C-alpha positions as CSV (number, residue, x, y, z in Angstrom):
1,M,-21.6,43.0,23.8
2,K,-20.6,40.1,21.6
3,I,-23.6,38.3,20.0
4,R,-23.2,34.6,20.1
5,R,-24.4,32.1,17.5
6,Q,-27.9,30.7,18.3
7,R,-28.5,27.0,18.7
8,E,-31.9,25.5,18.2
9,I,-33.0,22.3,20.0
10,T,-36.3,20.6,19.2
11,V,-37.9,17.9,21.3
12,G,-41.3,16.8,20.2
13,T,-43.3,20.0,19.5
14,T,-41.1,22.2,21.7
15,T,-38.3,24.2,20.2
16,V,-35.8,26.2,22.3
17,R,-33.3,28.7,20.9
18,V,-30.2,29.5,23.1
19,G,-26.9,31.3,22.6
20,E,-23.9,29.1,22.0
21,P,-21.9,28.7,25.3
22,S,-18.6,30.4,25.6
23,A,-15.3,28.5,25.9
24,T,-15.2,29.4,29.6
25,Q,-18.7,28.1,30.2
26,V,-17.8,24.8,28.4
27,R,-14.6,24.4,30.4
28,R,-16.5,25.1,33.7
29,N,-19.3,22.6,32.8
30,V,-16.8,19.9,31.8
31,A,-15.0,20.3,35.1
32,Q,-18.3,20.2,37.1
33,S,-19.6,17.1,35.2
34,T,-16.3,15.4,35.6
35,K,-16.4,16.0,39.4
36,A,-20.1,14.9,39.5
37,L,-19.2,11.6,37.7
38,G,-16.3,11.0,40.1
39,D,-18.6,11.6,43.1
40,L,-21.2,9.2,41.6
41,V,-18.5,6.5,41.1
42,R,-17.4,6.9,44.8
43,A,-21.0,6.7,46.0
44,I,-21.7,3.6,43.9
45,A,-18.5,1.9,45.2
46,R,-19.8,2.2,48.8
47,L,-23.0,0.3,48.0
48,P,-23.3,-3.2,49.4
49,G,-22.2,-5.9,46.9
50,V,-20.5,-3.4,44.6
51,K,-16.8,-4.0,43.9
52,L,-14.9,-1.6,41.6
53,S,-11.3,-2.3,40.9
54,P,-9.9,0.5,38.8
55,E,-6.2,0.3,37.7
56,H,-3.7,2.2,39.8
57,G,-3.7,5.9,39.0
58,T,-6.7,5.7,36.7
59,R,-8.9,8.7,36.6
60,I,-12.1,9.4,34.7
61,P,-11.5,9.7,31.0
62,L,-12.9,12.6,29.1
63,Y,-14.0,11.8,25.5
64,R,-14.8,14.2,22.7
65,A,-15.4,13.9,19.0
66,D,-12.3,13.9,16.8
67,P,-12.7,16.8,14.3
68,D,-10.2,15.2,11.9
69,R,-11.8,11.7,11.7
70,P,-15.6,11.2,11.3
71,G,-16.6,8.5,13.9
72,G,-13.4,9.0,15.8
73,L,-12.9,10.1,19.4
74,I,-10.2,11.8,21.4
75,R,-9.7,10.4,24.9
76,K,-7.9,12.4,27.6
77,L,-6.9,10.2,30.5
78,N,-4.3,11.1,33.2
79,G,-3.2,14.1,31.1
80,V,-2.6,12.0,28.0
81,E,-4.7,12.5,24.8
82,E,-5.1,9.6,22.4
83,R,-7.2,9.2,19.2
84,G,-9.3,6.2,18.6
85,V,-12.7,4.6,18.4
86,I,-15.1,2.6,20.6
87,K,-15.0,-1.0,19.5
88,N,-16.8,-3.8,21.3
89,G,-17.5,-1.4,24.2
90,K,-13.9,-0.5,24.7
91,F,-11.7,2.4,23.5
92,K,-9.2,1.3,20.9
93,V,-6.3,3.6,20.1
94,R,-5.7,4.3,16.4
95,T,-2.2,4.0,15.3
């Protein structure tokens, strides 16, 4: 059995130590959270007085930290990955 690195999380006076998740667990959790977010958007869109008008073909973007640029992000949207930053509340692609 492979021993995974331990992560330690402290909130207030409580500390929890857990094994680092495997790549499979991370992929599964990302897929589940992406689905949950999509379900939430669809539920909110059905509320009275709410009007969402996404661009045609737009899906939910997935953001992660850019390991090559401190403060940078990588956005995956519709199968396309772009590097950039959040500026004035919007993702700006770095060229």
